[in-house]
N, CA, C, O and CB atoms as a CASP TS submission, in Angstrom:
PFRMAT TS
TARGET T0000
AUTHOR 0000-0000-0000
METHOD Language model
MODEL 1
PARENT N/A
ATOM      1  N   MET     1     -72.920 211.520  -7.119  1.00  0.00           N
ATOM      2  CA  MET     1     -74.048 210.803  -7.647  1.00  0.00           C
ATOM      3  C   MET     1     -74.162 209.473  -6.920  1.00  0.00           C
ATOM      4  O   MET     1     -73.170 208.764  -6.754  1.00  0.00           O
ATOM      5  CB  MET     1     -73.915 210.602  -9.168  1.00  0.00           C
ATOM      6  N   ILE     2     -75.339 209.143  -6.499  1.00  0.00           N
ATOM      7  CA  ILE     2     -75.596 207.890  -5.793  1.00  0.00           C
ATOM      8  C   ILE     2     -76.091 206.859  -6.801  1.00  0.00           C
ATOM      9  O   ILE     2     -76.913 207.167  -7.663  1.00  0.00           O
ATOM     10  CB  ILE     2     -76.635 208.090  -4.642  1.00  0.00           C
ATOM     11  N   HIS     3     -75.596 205.661  -6.690  1.00  0.00           N
ATOM     12  CA  HIS     3     -76.017 204.592  -7.596  1.00  0.00           C
ATOM     13  C   HIS     3     -76.716 203.490  -6.817  1.00  0.00           C
ATOM     14  O   HIS     3     -76.373 203.198  -5.671  1.00  0.00           O
ATOM     15  CB  HIS     3     -74.812 204.021  -8.367  1.00  0.00           C
ATOM     16  N   VAL     4     -77.688 202.896  -7.455  1.00  0.00           N
ATOM     17  CA  VAL     4     -78.390 201.740  -6.894  1.00  0.00           C
ATOM     18  C   VAL     4     -78.078 200.553  -7.784  1.00  0.00           C
ATOM     19  O   VAL     4     -78.176 200.653  -9.007  1.00  0.00           O
ATOM     20  CB  VAL     4     -79.944 201.988  -6.790  1.00  0.00           C
ATOM     21  N   THR     5     -77.709 199.449  -7.198  1.00  0.00           N
ATOM     22  CA  THR     5     -77.316 198.269  -7.960  1.00  0.00           C
ATOM     23  C   THR     5     -78.521 197.413  -8.301  1.00  0.00           C
ATOM     24  O   THR     5     -79.360 197.136  -7.443  1.00  0.00           O
ATOM     25  CB  THR     5     -76.296 197.447  -7.185  1.00  0.00           C
ATOM     26  N   SER     6     -78.604 196.998  -9.550  1.00  0.00           N
ATOM     27  CA  SER     6     -79.610 196.016  -9.957  1.00  0.00           C
ATOM     28  C   SER     6     -78.929 194.649  -9.991  1.00  0.00           C
ATOM     29  O   SER     6     -77.701 194.581  -9.938  1.00  0.00           O
ATOM     30  CB  SER     6     -80.245 196.379 -11.361  1.00  0.00           C
ATOM     31  N   PRO     7     -79.687 193.566 -10.078  1.00  0.00           N
ATOM     32  CA  PRO     7     -79.076 192.234 -10.066  1.00  0.00           C
ATOM     33  C   PRO     7     -78.094 192.021 -11.221  1.00  0.00           C
ATOM     34  O   PRO     7     -78.257 192.568 -12.312  1.00  0.00           O
ATOM     35  CB  PRO     7     -80.158 191.173 -10.121  1.00  0.00           C
ATOM     36  N   GLU     8     -77.100 191.233 -10.952  1.00  0.00           N
ATOM     37  CA  GLU     8     -76.140 190.894 -12.003  1.00  0.00           C
ATOM     38  C   GLU     8     -76.808 190.005 -13.037  1.00  0.00           C
ATOM     39  O   GLU     8     -77.725 189.249 -12.717  1.00  0.00           O
ATOM     40  CB  GLU     8     -74.894 190.195 -11.411  1.00  0.00           C
ATOM     41  N   ASN     9     -76.351 190.095 -14.265  1.00  0.00           N
ATOM     42  CA  ASN     9     -76.848 189.212 -15.306  1.00  0.00           C
ATOM     43  C   ASN     9     -75.828 188.105 -15.538  1.00  0.00           C
ATOM     44  O   ASN     9     -74.739 188.148 -14.965  1.00  0.00           O
ATOM     45  CB  ASN     9     -77.129 189.996 -16.617  1.00  0.00           C
ATOM     46  N   PRO    10     -76.152 187.120 -16.362  1.00  0.00           N
ATOM     47  CA  PRO    10     -75.229 185.996 -16.578  1.00  0.00           C
ATOM     48  C   PRO    10     -73.867 186.400 -17.142  1.00  0.00           C
ATOM     49  O   PRO    10     -72.903 185.649 -16.993  1.00  0.00           O
ATOM     50  CB  PRO    10     -75.862 185.008 -17.506  1.00  0.00           C
ATOM     51  N   SER    11     -73.760 187.567 -17.786  1.00  0.00           N
ATOM     52  CA  SER    11     -72.478 187.994 -18.353  1.00  0.00           C
ATOM     53  C   SER    11     -71.498 188.427 -17.269  1.00  0.00           C
ATOM     54  O   SER    11     -70.312 188.612 -17.544  1.00  0.00           O
ATOM     55  CB  SER    11     -72.691 189.135 -19.340  1.00  0.00           C
ATOM     56  N   GLY    12     -71.984 188.590 -16.040  1.00  0.00           N
ATOM     57  CA  GLY    12     -71.117 189.017 -14.960  1.00  0.00           C
ATOM     58  C   GLY    12     -71.015 190.524 -14.801  1.00  0.00           C
ATOM     59  O   GLY    12     -70.300 191.002 -13.920  1.00  0.00           O
ATOM     60  N   LEU    13     -71.716 191.281 -15.637  1.00  0.00           N
ATOM     61  CA  LEU    13     -71.698 192.732 -15.513  1.00  0.00           C
ATOM     62  C   LEU    13     -72.546 193.156 -14.321  1.00  0.00           C
ATOM     63  O   LEU    13     -73.595 192.566 -14.063  1.00  0.00           O
ATOM     64  CB  LEU    13     -72.207 193.401 -16.809  1.00  0.00           C
ATOM     65  N   MET    14     -72.100 194.169 -13.601  1.00  0.00           N
ATOM     66  CA  MET    14     -72.858 194.724 -12.492  1.00  0.00           C
ATOM     67  C   MET    14     -73.511 196.009 -12.991  1.00  0.00           C
ATOM     68  O   MET    14     -72.827 196.979 -13.317  1.00  0.00           O
ATOM     69  CB  MET    14     -71.944 194.985 -11.236  1.00  0.00           C
ATOM     70  N   TRP    15     -74.831 196.006 -13.045  1.00  0.00           N
ATOM     71  CA  TRP    15     -75.587 197.138 -13.586  1.00  0.00           C
ATOM     72  C   TRP    15     -75.934 198.125 -12.483  1.00  0.00           C
ATOM     73  O   TRP    15     -76.273 197.724 -11.370  1.00  0.00           O
ATOM     74  CB  TRP    15     -76.867 196.653 -14.283  1.00  0.00           C
ATOM     75  N   PHE    16     -75.851 199.424 -12.791  1.00  0.00           N
ATOM     76  CA  PHE    16     -76.136 200.501 -11.855  1.00  0.00           C
ATOM     77  C   PHE    16     -77.195 201.434 -12.426  1.00  0.00           C
ATOM     78  O   PHE    16     -77.216 201.722 -13.622  1.00  0.00           O
ATOM     79  CB  PHE    16     -74.858 201.281 -11.524  1.00  0.00           C
ATOM     80  N   LYS    17     -78.056 201.890 -11.560  1.00  0.00           N
ATOM     81  CA  LYS    17     -79.073 202.861 -11.931  1.00  0.00           C
ATOM     82  C   LYS    17     -78.870 204.087 -11.054  1.00  0.00           C
ATOM     83  O   LYS    17     -78.758 203.964  -9.834  1.00  0.00           O
ATOM     84  CB  LYS    17     -80.522 202.274 -11.775  1.00  0.00           C
ATOM     85  N   SER    18     -78.821 205.260 -11.656  1.00  0.00           N
ATOM     86  CA  SER    18     -78.603 206.484 -10.907  1.00  0.00           C
ATOM     87  C   SER    18     -79.832 206.858 -10.107  1.00  0.00           C
ATOM     88  O   SER    18     -80.962 206.681 -10.561  1.00  0.00           O
ATOM     89  CB  SER    18     -78.222 207.616 -11.838  1.00  0.00           C
ATOM     90  N   SER    19     -79.602 207.374  -8.917  1.00  0.00           N
ATOM     91  CA  SER    19     -80.716 207.861  -8.099  1.00  0.00           C
ATOM     92  C   SER    19     -81.337 209.112  -8.708  1.00  0.00           C
ATOM     93  O   SER    19     -82.445 209.489  -8.328  1.00  0.00           O
ATOM     94  CB  SER    19     -80.243 208.154  -6.668  1.00  0.00           C
ATOM     95  N   TYR    20     -80.661 209.754  -9.631  1.00  0.00           N
ATOM     96  CA  TYR    20     -81.196 210.926 -10.318  1.00  0.00           C
ATOM     97  C   TYR    20     -82.205 210.546 -11.391  1.00  0.00           C
ATOM     98  O   TYR    20     -82.808 211.428 -12.002  1.00  0.00           O
ATOM     99  CB  TYR    20     -80.068 211.728 -10.938  1.00  0.00           C
ATOM    100  N   SER    21     -82.403 209.268 -11.632  1.00  0.00           N
ATOM    101  CA  SER    21     -83.274 208.809 -12.706  1.00  0.00           C
ATOM    102  C   SER    21     -84.711 208.602 -12.272  1.00  0.00           C
ATOM    103  O   SER    21     -85.452 207.888 -12.947  1.00  0.00           O
ATOM    104  CB  SER    21     -82.746 207.541 -13.271  1.00  0.00           C
ATOM    105  N   SER    22     -85.122 209.193 -11.188  1.00  0.00           N
ATOM    106  CA  SER    22     -86.499 209.029 -10.746  1.00  0.00           C
ATOM    107  C   SER    22     -87.432 209.769 -11.697  1.00  0.00           C
ATOM    108  O   SER    22     -87.083 210.815 -12.245  1.00  0.00           O
ATOM    109  CB  SER    22     -86.676 209.539  -9.297  1.00  0.00           C
ATOM    110  N   SER    23     -88.618 209.211 -11.880  1.00  0.00           N
ATOM    111  CA  SER    23     -89.638 209.842 -12.705  1.00  0.00           C
ATOM    112  C   SER    23     -90.988 209.348 -12.247  1.00  0.00           C
ATOM    113  O   SER    23     -91.082 208.538 -11.325  1.00  0.00           O
ATOM    114  CB  SER    23     -89.418 209.547 -14.211  1.00  0.00           C
ATOM    115  N   SER    24     -92.024 209.828 -12.881  1.00  0.00           N
ATOM    116  CA  SER    24     -93.371 209.390 -12.524  1.00  0.00           C
ATOM    117  C   SER    24     -93.633 207.958 -12.987  1.00  0.00           C
ATOM    118  O   SER    24     -94.557 207.310 -12.495  1.00  0.00           O
ATOM    119  CB  SER    24     -94.411 210.334 -13.127  1.00  0.00           C
ATOM    120  N   GLU    25     -92.842 207.468 -13.912  1.00  0.00           N
ATOM    121  CA  GLU    25     -92.970 206.097 -14.410  1.00  0.00           C
ATOM    122  C   GLU    25     -91.990 205.205 -13.651  1.00  0.00           C
ATOM    123  O   GLU    25     -90.776 205.376 -13.770  1.00  0.00           O
ATOM    124  CB  GLU    25     -92.708 206.028 -15.953  1.00  0.00           C
ATOM    125  N   ALA    26     -92.502 204.269 -12.882  1.00  0.00           N
ATOM    126  CA  ALA    26     -91.630 203.364 -12.120  1.00  0.00           C
ATOM    127  C   ALA    26     -90.718 202.583 -13.064  1.00  0.00           C
ATOM    128  O   ALA    26     -91.175 202.042 -14.071  1.00  0.00           O
ATOM    129  CB  ALA    26     -92.473 202.387 -11.261  1.00  0.00           C
ATOM    130  N   GLY    27     -89.447 202.527 -12.738  1.00  0.00           N
ATOM    131  CA  GLY    27     -88.495 201.772 -13.541  1.00  0.00           C
ATOM    132  C   GLY    27     -88.087 202.450 -14.825  1.00  0.00           C
ATOM    133  O   GLY    27     -87.407 201.839 -15.650  1.00  0.00           O
ATOM    134  N   ASP    28     -88.484 203.706 -15.023  1.00  0.00           N
ATOM    135  CA  ASP    28     -88.162 204.440 -16.238  1.00  0.00           C
ATOM    136  C   ASP    28     -86.756 205.004 -16.106  1.00  0.00           C
ATOM    137  O   ASP    28     -86.572 206.124 -15.629  1.00  0.00           O
ATOM    138  CB  ASP    28     -89.194 205.573 -16.505  1.00  0.00           C
ATOM    139  N   CYS    29     -85.764 204.226 -16.529  1.00  0.00           N
ATOM    140  CA  CYS    29     -84.385 204.604 -16.239  1.00  0.00           C
ATOM    141  C   CYS    29     -83.420 203.942 -17.220  1.00  0.00           C
ATOM    142  O   CYS    29     -83.746 202.956 -17.881  1.00  0.00           O
ATOM    143  CB  CYS    29     -84.020 204.226 -14.799  1.00  0.00           C
ATOM    144  N   VAL    30     -82.241 204.512 -17.288  1.00  0.00           N
ATOM    145  CA  VAL    30     -81.125 203.920 -18.013  1.00  0.00           C
ATOM    146  C   VAL    30     -80.179 203.338 -16.973  1.00  0.00           C
ATOM    147  O   VAL    30     -79.947 203.949 -15.930  1.00  0.00           O
ATOM    148  CB  VAL    30     -80.397 204.974 -18.934  1.00  0.00           C
ATOM    149  N   GLU    31     -79.635 202.161 -17.252  1.00  0.00           N
ATOM    150  CA  GLU    31     -78.654 201.537 -16.373  1.00  0.00           C
ATOM    151  C   GLU    31     -77.338 201.425 -17.123  1.00  0.00           C
ATOM    152  O   GLU    31     -77.319 201.291 -18.347  1.00  0.00           O
ATOM    153  CB  GLU    31     -79.137 200.140 -15.881  1.00  0.00           C
ATOM    154  N   ILE    32     -76.236 201.481 -16.380  1.00  0.00           N
ATOM    155  CA  ILE    32     -74.924 201.276 -16.976  1.00  0.00           C
ATOM    156  C   ILE    32     -74.186 200.175 -16.231  1.00  0.00           C
ATOM    157  O   ILE    32     -74.438 199.917 -15.054  1.00  0.00           O
ATOM    158  CB  ILE    32     -74.106 202.581 -16.964  1.00  0.00           C
ATOM    159  N   ALA    33     -73.276 199.539 -16.939  1.00  0.00           N
ATOM    160  CA  ALA    33     -72.386 198.536 -16.350  1.00  0.00           C
ATOM    161  C   ALA    33     -70.986 198.825 -16.869  1.00  0.00           C
ATOM    162  O   ALA    33     -70.664 198.474 -18.005  1.00  0.00           O
ATOM    163  CB  ALA    33     -72.841 197.062 -16.703  1.00  0.00           C
ATOM    164  N   PRO    34     -70.153 199.456 -16.059  1.00  0.00           N
ATOM    165  CA  PRO    34     -68.795 199.747 -16.509  1.00  0.00           C
ATOM    166  C   PRO    34     -67.894 198.515 -16.435  1.00  0.00           C
ATOM    167  O   PRO    34     -67.992 197.709 -15.510  1.00  0.00           O
ATOM    168  CB  PRO    34     -68.199 200.874 -15.676  1.00  0.00           C
ATOM    169  N   SER    35     -67.029 198.390 -17.416  1.00  0.00           N
ATOM    170  CA  SER    35     -65.967 197.385 -17.373  1.00  0.00           C
ATOM    171  C   SER    35     -64.663 198.125 -17.654  1.00  0.00           C
ATOM    172  O   SER    35     -64.677 199.346 -17.810  1.00  0.00           O
ATOM    173  CB  SER    35     -66.215 196.207 -18.418  1.00  0.00           C
ATOM    174  N   LEU    36     -63.566 197.434 -17.719  1.00  0.00           N
ATOM    175  CA  LEU    36     -62.281 198.107 -17.914  1.00  0.00           C
ATOM    176  C   LEU    36     -62.208 198.879 -19.223  1.00  0.00           C
ATOM    177  O   LEU    36     -61.613 199.956 -19.268  1.00  0.00           O
ATOM    178  CB  LEU    36     -61.164 197.098 -17.867  1.00  0.00           C
ATOM    179  N   THR    37     -62.800 198.354 -20.283  1.00  0.00           N
ATOM    180  CA  THR    37     -62.647 198.970 -21.603  1.00  0.00           C
ATOM    181  C   THR    37     -63.941 199.476 -22.215  1.00  0.00           C
ATOM    182  O   THR    37     -63.913 200.097 -23.278  1.00  0.00           O
ATOM    183  CB  THR    37     -62.030 197.997 -22.531  1.00  0.00           C
ATOM    184  N   THR    38     -65.074 199.225 -21.572  1.00  0.00           N
ATOM    185  CA  THR    38     -66.364 199.536 -22.186  1.00  0.00           C
ATOM    186  C   THR    38     -67.378 199.965 -21.131  1.00  0.00           C
ATOM    187  O   THR    38     -67.372 199.463 -20.007  1.00  0.00           O
ATOM    188  CB  THR    38     -66.893 198.324 -22.967  1.00  0.00           C
ATOM    189  N   ILE    39     -68.245 200.895 -21.505  1.00  0.00           N
ATOM    190  CA  ILE    39     -69.409 201.242 -20.703  1.00  0.00           C
ATOM    191  C   ILE    39     -70.616 200.647 -21.421  1.00  0.00           C
ATOM    192  O   ILE    39     -70.891 201.000 -22.568  1.00  0.00           O
ATOM    193  CB  ILE    39     -69.549 202.812 -20.506  1.00  0.00           C
ATOM    194  N   HIS    40     -71.331 199.756 -20.762  1.00  0.00           N
ATOM    195  CA  HIS    40     -72.507 199.109 -21.324  1.00  0.00           C
ATOM    196  C   HIS    40     -73.740 199.871 -20.836  1.00  0.00           C
ATOM    197  O   HIS    40     -73.802 200.265 -19.671  1.00  0.00           O
ATOM    198  CB  HIS    40     -72.575 197.590 -20.920  1.00  0.00           C
ATOM    199  N   ILE    41     -74.719 200.081 -21.716  1.00  0.00           N
ATOM    200  CA  ILE    41     -75.900 200.877 -21.397  1.00  0.00           C
ATOM    201  C   ILE    41     -77.139 200.102 -21.821  1.00  0.00           C
ATOM    202  O   ILE    41     -77.173 199.520 -22.905  1.00  0.00           O
ATOM    203  CB  ILE    41     -75.848 202.270 -22.093  1.00  0.00           C
ATOM    204  N   ARG    42     -78.179 200.096 -20.948  1.00  0.00           N
ATOM    205  CA  ARG    42     -79.423 199.406 -21.279  1.00  0.00           C
ATOM    206  C   ARG    42     -80.615 200.144 -20.666  1.00  0.00           C
ATOM    207  O   ARG    42     -80.450 200.986 -19.784  1.00  0.00           O
ATOM    208  CB  ARG    42     -79.381 197.941 -20.784  1.00  0.00           C
ATOM    209  N   ASP    43     -81.797 199.820 -21.140  1.00  0.00           N
ATOM    210  CA  ASP    43     -83.051 200.344 -20.620  1.00  0.00           C
ATOM    211  C   ASP    43     -83.460 199.462 -19.436  1.00  0.00           C
ATOM    212  O   ASP    43     -83.568 198.245 -19.585  1.00  0.00           O
ATOM    213  CB  ASP    43     -84.171 200.377 -21.734  1.00  0.00           C
ATOM    214  N   SER    44     -83.685 200.055 -18.281  1.00  0.00           N
ATOM    215  CA  SER    44     -84.021 199.264 -17.098  1.00  0.00           C
ATOM    216  C   SER    44     -85.353 198.537 -17.237  1.00  0.00           C
ATOM    217  O   SER    44     -85.572 197.528 -16.568  1.00  0.00           O
ATOM    218  CB  SER    44     -84.056 200.154 -15.879  1.00  0.00           C
ATOM    219  N   LYS    45     -86.246 199.028 -18.090  1.00  0.00           N
ATOM    220  CA  LYS    45     -87.540 198.369 -18.288  1.00  0.00           C
ATOM    221  C   LYS    45     -87.406 197.126 -19.160  1.00  0.00           C
ATOM    222  O   LYS    45     -88.302 196.282 -19.170  1.00  0.00           O
ATOM    223  CB  LYS    45     -88.539 199.341 -18.917  1.00  0.00           C
ATOM    224  N   ASN    46     -86.300 197.002 -19.892  1.00  0.00           N
ATOM    225  CA  ASN    46     -86.095 195.880 -20.804  1.00  0.00           C
ATOM    226  C   ASN    46     -84.649 195.396 -20.699  1.00  0.00           C
ATOM    227  O   ASN    46     -83.883 195.556 -21.649  1.00  0.00           O
ATOM    228  CB  ASN    46     -86.435 196.285 -22.268  1.00  0.00           C
ATOM    229  N   PRO    47     -84.257 194.807 -19.562  1.00  0.00           N
ATOM    230  CA  PRO    47     -82.856 194.443 -19.356  1.00  0.00           C
ATOM    231  C   PRO    47     -82.313 193.408 -20.341  1.00  0.00           C
ATOM    232  O   PRO    47     -81.100 193.320 -20.532  1.00  0.00           O
ATOM    233  CB  PRO    47     -82.687 193.926 -17.977  1.00  0.00           C
ATOM    234  N   GLY    48     -83.186 192.629 -20.964  1.00  0.00           N
ATOM    235  CA  GLY    48     -82.724 191.654 -21.944  1.00  0.00           C
ATOM    236  C   GLY    48     -82.745 192.178 -23.362  1.00  0.00           C
ATOM    237  O   GLY    48     -82.409 191.453 -24.299  1.00  0.00           O
ATOM    238  N   GLY    49     -83.136 193.429 -23.531  1.00  0.00           N
ATOM    239  CA  GLY    49     -83.256 194.024 -24.864  1.00  0.00           C
ATOM    240  C   GLY    49     -81.937 194.569 -25.387  1.00  0.00           C
ATOM    241  O   GLY    49     -80.854 194.196 -24.934  1.00  0.00           O
ATOM    242  N   ALA    50     -82.067 195.457 -26.349  1.00  0.00           N
ATOM    243  CA  ALA    50     -80.894 196.051 -27.008  1.00  0.00           C
ATOM    244  C   ALA    50     -80.036 196.816 -25.998  1.00  0.00           C
ATOM    245  O   ALA    50     -80.541 197.372 -25.023  1.00  0.00           O
ATOM    246  CB  ALA    50     -81.334 196.995 -28.155  1.00  0.00           C
ATOM    247  N   ARG    51     -78.754 196.828 -26.253  1.00  0.00           N
ATOM    248  CA  ARG    51     -77.797 197.525 -25.393  1.00  0.00           C
ATOM    249  C   ARG    51     -76.843 198.325 -26.250  1.00  0.00           C
ATOM    250  O   ARG    51     -76.597 197.999 -27.411  1.00  0.00           O
ATOM    251  CB  ARG    51     -77.021 196.533 -24.500  1.00  0.00           C
ATOM    252  N   LEU    52     -76.317 199.369 -25.662  1.00  0.00           N
ATOM    253  CA  LEU    52     -75.258 200.147 -26.289  1.00  0.00           C
ATOM    254  C   LEU    52     -73.956 199.847 -25.573  1.00  0.00           C
ATOM    255  O   LEU    52     -73.958 199.474 -24.400  1.00  0.00           O
ATOM    256  CB  LEU    52     -75.576 201.669 -26.257  1.00  0.00           C
ATOM    257  N   ALA    53     -72.857 200.006 -26.267  1.00  0.00           N
ATOM    258  CA  ALA    53     -71.538 199.868 -25.654  1.00  0.00           C
ATOM    259  C   ALA    53     -70.655 200.964 -26.224  1.00  0.00           C
ATOM    260  O   ALA    53     -70.643 201.199 -27.432  1.00  0.00           O
ATOM    261  CB  ALA    53     -70.921 198.443 -25.911  1.00  0.00           C
ATOM    262  N   MET    54     -69.921 201.628 -25.353  1.00  0.00           N
ATOM    263  CA  MET    54     -69.031 202.688 -25.825  1.00  0.00           C
ATOM    264  C   MET    54     -67.773 202.741 -24.976  1.00  0.00           C
ATOM    265  O   MET    54     -67.726 202.217 -23.863  1.00  0.00           O
ATOM    266  CB  MET    54     -69.745 204.048 -25.802  1.00  0.00           C
ATOM    267  N   ALA    55     -66.762 203.384 -25.529  1.00  0.00           N
ATOM    268  CA  ALA    55     -65.502 203.560 -24.810  1.00  0.00           C
ATOM    269  C   ALA    55     -65.725 204.514 -23.640  1.00  0.00           C
ATOM    270  O   ALA    55     -66.575 205.401 -23.721  1.00  0.00           O
ATOM    271  CB  ALA    55     -64.386 204.096 -25.757  1.00  0.00           C
ATOM    272  N   PRO    56     -64.978 204.345 -22.561  1.00  0.00           N
ATOM    273  CA  PRO    56     -65.133 205.240 -21.410  1.00  0.00           C
ATOM    274  C   PRO    56     -64.996 206.727 -21.772  1.00  0.00           C
ATOM    275  O   PRO    56     -65.710 207.555 -21.206  1.00  0.00           O
ATOM    276  CB  PRO    56     -64.109 204.886 -20.356  1.00  0.00           C
ATOM    277  N   ALA    57     -64.106 207.077 -22.691  1.00  0.00           N
ATOM    278  CA  ALA    57     -63.944 208.485 -23.079  1.00  0.00           C
ATOM    279  C   ALA    57     -65.208 209.014 -23.744  1.00  0.00           C
ATOM    280  O   ALA    57     -65.589 210.162 -23.514  1.00  0.00           O
ATOM    281  CB  ALA    57     -62.743 208.651 -24.026  1.00  0.00           C
ATOM    282  N   ALA    58     -65.859 208.205 -24.558  1.00  0.00           N
ATOM    283  CA  ALA    58     -67.106 208.619 -25.209  1.00  0.00           C
ATOM    284  C   ALA    58     -68.207 208.799 -24.168  1.00  0.00           C
ATOM    285  O   ALA    58     -68.993 209.741 -24.265  1.00  0.00           O
ATOM    286  CB  ALA    58     -67.538 207.582 -26.276  1.00  0.00           C
ATOM    287  N   TRP    59     -68.278 207.918 -23.180  1.00  0.00           N
ATOM    288  CA  TRP    59     -69.277 208.042 -22.106  1.00  0.00           C
ATOM    289  C   TRP    59     -69.043 209.326 -21.310  1.00  0.00           C
ATOM    290  O   TRP    59     -69.991 210.046 -20.997  1.00  0.00           O
ATOM    291  CB  TRP    59     -69.225 206.808 -21.162  1.00  0.00           C
ATOM    292  N   THR    60     -67.796 209.610 -20.988  1.00  0.00           N
ATOM    293  CA  THR    60     -67.463 210.825 -20.246  1.00  0.00           C
ATOM    294  C   THR    60     -67.893 212.072 -21.022  1.00  0.00           C
ATOM    295  O   THR    60     -68.445 213.008 -20.445  1.00  0.00           O
ATOM    296  CB  THR    60     -65.954 210.877 -19.952  1.00  0.00           C
ATOM    297  N   ALA    61     -67.637 212.077 -22.328  1.00  0.00           N
ATOM    298  CA  ALA    61     -68.048 213.208 -23.159  1.00  0.00           C
ATOM    299  C   ALA    61     -69.564 213.331 -23.199  1.00  0.00           C
ATOM    300  O   ALA    61     -70.094 214.440 -23.127  1.00  0.00           O
ATOM    301  CB  ALA    61     -67.495 213.059 -24.579  1.00  0.00           C
ATOM    302  N   PHE    62     -70.267 212.211 -23.312  1.00  0.00           N
ATOM    303  CA  PHE    62     -71.730 212.233 -23.328  1.00  0.00           C
ATOM    304  C   PHE    62     -72.292 212.781 -22.022  1.00  0.00           C
ATOM    305  O   PHE    62     -73.172 213.642 -22.041  1.00  0.00           O
ATOM    306  CB  PHE    62     -72.279 210.829 -23.584  1.00  0.00           C
ATOM    307  N   VAL    63     -71.797 212.297 -20.899  1.00  0.00           N
ATOM    308  CA  VAL    63     -72.290 212.743 -19.593  1.00  0.00           C
ATOM    309  C   VAL    63     -72.026 214.247 -19.423  1.00  0.00           C
ATOM    310  O   VAL    63     -72.883 214.969 -18.914  1.00  0.00           O
ATOM    311  CB  VAL    63     -71.612 211.933 -18.442  1.00  0.00           C
ATOM    312  N   GLY    64     -70.870 214.710 -19.839  1.00  0.00           N
ATOM    313  CA  GLY    64     -70.570 216.136 -19.769  1.00  0.00           C
ATOM    314  C   GLY    64     -71.526 216.958 -20.602  1.00  0.00           C
ATOM    315  O   GLY    64     -71.973 218.020 -20.170  1.00  0.00           O
ATOM    316  N   PHE    65     -71.846 216.479 -21.796  1.00  0.00           N
ATOM    317  CA  PHE    65     -72.804 217.162 -22.666  1.00  0.00           C
ATOM    318  C   PHE    65     -74.192 217.151 -22.053  1.00  0.00           C
ATOM    319  O   PHE    65     -74.871 218.178 -22.039  1.00  0.00           O
ATOM    320  CB  PHE    65     -72.837 216.510 -24.052  1.00  0.00           C
ATOM    321  N   ALA    66     -74.624 216.005 -21.546  1.00  0.00           N
ATOM    322  CA  ALA    66     -75.963 215.887 -20.962  1.00  0.00           C
ATOM    323  C   ALA    66     -76.113 216.771 -19.729  1.00  0.00           C
ATOM    324  O   ALA    66     -77.198 217.294 -19.477  1.00  0.00           O
ATOM    325  CB  ALA    66     -76.257 214.430 -20.598  1.00  0.00           C
ATOM    326  N   ALA    67     -75.059 216.944 -18.969  1.00  0.00           N
ATOM    327  CA  ALA    67     -75.111 217.764 -17.770  1.00  0.00           C
ATOM    328  C   ALA    67     -75.317 219.242 -18.103  1.00  0.00           C
ATOM    329  O   ALA    67     -75.824 220.001 -17.277  1.00  0.00           O
ATOM    330  CB  ALA    67     -73.837 217.584 -16.962  1.00  0.00           C
ATOM    331  N   GLN    68     -74.928 219.645 -19.297  1.00  0.00           N
ATOM    332  CA  GLN    68     -75.086 221.037 -19.712  1.00  0.00           C
ATOM    333  C   GLN    68     -76.495 221.330 -20.201  1.00  0.00           C
ATOM    334  O   GLN    68     -76.891 222.492 -20.284  1.00  0.00           O
ATOM    335  CB  GLN    68     -74.089 221.373 -20.799  1.00  0.00           C
ATOM    336  N   SER    69     -77.248 220.301 -20.522  1.00  0.00           N
ATOM    337  CA  SER    69     -78.594 220.487 -21.084  1.00  0.00           C
ATOM    338  C   SER    69     -79.608 220.825 -20.023  1.00  0.00           C
ATOM    339  O   SER    69     -80.785 221.012 -20.331  1.00  0.00           O
ATOM    340  CB  SER    69     -79.035 219.245 -21.822  1.00  0.00           C
TER
END
């Protein structure tokens, strides 16, 4: 999977957007910022909005489930 980096935010997290997230709507994507203990998730259209945070094991399980769909 190829990732494209978006600008860092003041928290120091480095956000990534998957190249698989292309759609007819420009910027219609989910971004993630991995850290040692947490995977941070946000909507690329609203980077200052609500965010999710989950343990790496939960993210791995989610990605595995989503890949089967």
